[in-house]
PLY file of the C-alpha trace (Angstrom):
ply
format ascii 1.0
element vertex 108
property float x
property float y
property float z
element edge 107
property int vertex1
property int vertex2
end_header
70.04 23.20 -53.91
69.55 26.68 -55.31
67.48 26.97 -58.42
69.21 27.84 -61.63
67.60 30.55 -63.70
69.96 29.78 -66.56
69.52 26.04 -66.98
68.93 26.43 -70.71
71.41 29.28 -71.21
74.72 27.45 -70.91
75.90 24.82 -73.39
78.70 23.30 -71.27
78.39 20.88 -68.34
77.92 22.58 -64.97
79.56 21.59 -61.72
77.49 22.43 -58.66
79.55 24.09 -55.94
77.40 26.13 -53.49
80.53 27.77 -52.05
80.32 31.03 -50.07
82.68 33.77 -51.22
82.96 37.51 -51.61
82.71 39.47 -54.86
84.35 42.87 -55.17
82.42 45.58 -56.93
82.16 49.01 -55.35
82.70 47.03 -52.11
82.95 43.37 -51.19
79.59 41.58 -51.14
78.87 38.12 -49.75
77.77 35.83 -52.59
77.43 32.11 -53.19
78.89 30.43 -56.27
76.08 28.10 -57.26
77.79 26.38 -60.16
80.59 26.76 -62.70
81.31 25.46 -66.20
84.07 25.86 -68.74
82.37 29.00 -70.06
80.76 30.69 -67.05
79.45 30.62 -63.52
76.26 31.35 -61.62
76.41 33.51 -58.48
73.64 34.18 -55.97
73.70 37.46 -54.06
71.87 38.51 -50.93
69.27 41.22 -50.67
71.72 44.01 -51.53
71.50 45.53 -54.98
74.76 44.67 -56.76
73.55 46.59 -59.83
72.93 49.83 -57.95
74.55 52.86 -59.54
75.39 51.56 -63.00
72.33 49.34 -63.33
72.04 46.04 -65.15
73.65 46.10 -68.59
73.43 42.85 -70.54
76.79 41.70 -71.95
78.72 44.16 -69.76
82.29 42.95 -69.23
83.74 43.09 -65.70
86.96 42.07 -64.05
85.62 40.06 -61.12
87.67 39.88 -57.96
86.45 36.91 -55.93
87.65 36.08 -52.43
87.25 32.49 -51.24
87.94 31.26 -47.71
89.45 27.78 -47.75
91.56 25.52 -45.53
94.84 24.09 -46.80
94.23 20.33 -46.63
97.51 19.13 -48.16
100.60 20.25 -50.07
103.31 18.39 -51.94
106.32 19.44 -54.03
105.81 19.52 -57.79
108.39 18.39 -60.36
108.94 21.98 -61.57
109.94 23.24 -58.11
106.52 24.58 -57.18
103.83 22.98 -55.06
100.58 21.20 -55.75
98.04 22.05 -53.03
94.56 20.91 -52.07
92.12 23.39 -50.51
88.84 22.59 -48.78
85.89 24.97 -49.13
83.13 25.58 -46.61
80.25 24.21 -48.67
76.73 25.57 -48.19
73.72 23.23 -48.22
75.48 19.87 -48.26
73.26 18.23 -45.63
73.02 14.50 -46.13
75.94 14.38 -48.55
79.19 12.64 -47.70
79.92 11.06 -44.35
79.72 12.11 -40.72
83.49 11.71 -40.33
86.09 14.42 -39.71
84.99 17.74 -41.21
88.39 18.14 -42.89
89.97 15.24 -44.71
93.71 15.36 -45.35
93.40 13.19 -48.42
93.80 14.23 -52.03
0 1
1 2
2 3
3 4
4 5
5 6
6 7
7 8
8 9
9 10
10 11
11 12
12 13
13 14
14 15
15 16
16 17
17 18
18 19
19 20
20 21
21 22
22 23
23 24
24 25
25 26
26 27
27 28
28 29
29 30
30 31
31 32
32 33
33 34
34 35
35 36
36 37
37 38
38 39
39 40
40 41
41 42
42 43
43 44
44 45
45 46
46 47
47 48
48 49
49 50
50 51
51 52
52 53
53 54
54 55
55 56
56 57
57 58
58 59
59 60
60 61
61 62
62 63
63 64
64 65
65 66
66 67
67 68
68 69
69 70
70 71
71 72
72 73
73 74
74 75
75 76
76 77
77 78
78 79
79 80
80 81
81 82
82 83
83 84
84 85
85 86
86 87
87 88
88 89
89 90
90 91
91 92
92 93
93 94
94 95
95 96
96 97
97 98
98 99
99 100
100 101
101 102
102 103
103 104
104 105
105 106
106 107
């Protein structure tokens, strides 16, 4: 599990994810979403400098474009004519969690 540098900074319950994704800034960068809450999220980046150019500015507002790779596990029609779908992430660092069964479960 990745360490959280903001354990005392967020007042809402966090949900640990550890999901790989890409974040678009000047270019797409591989990142890992460590956790998320109702009011924010924690991302871990690699050794590239995502603050290069503009630098780190506390309280800067950004429109984040996040790309997540997931597998469609199931889909069913919704009452309003749309669909309800379930997507499975490739989770990082989940050794020892869950079962040794099929890697993708088609259950909701």
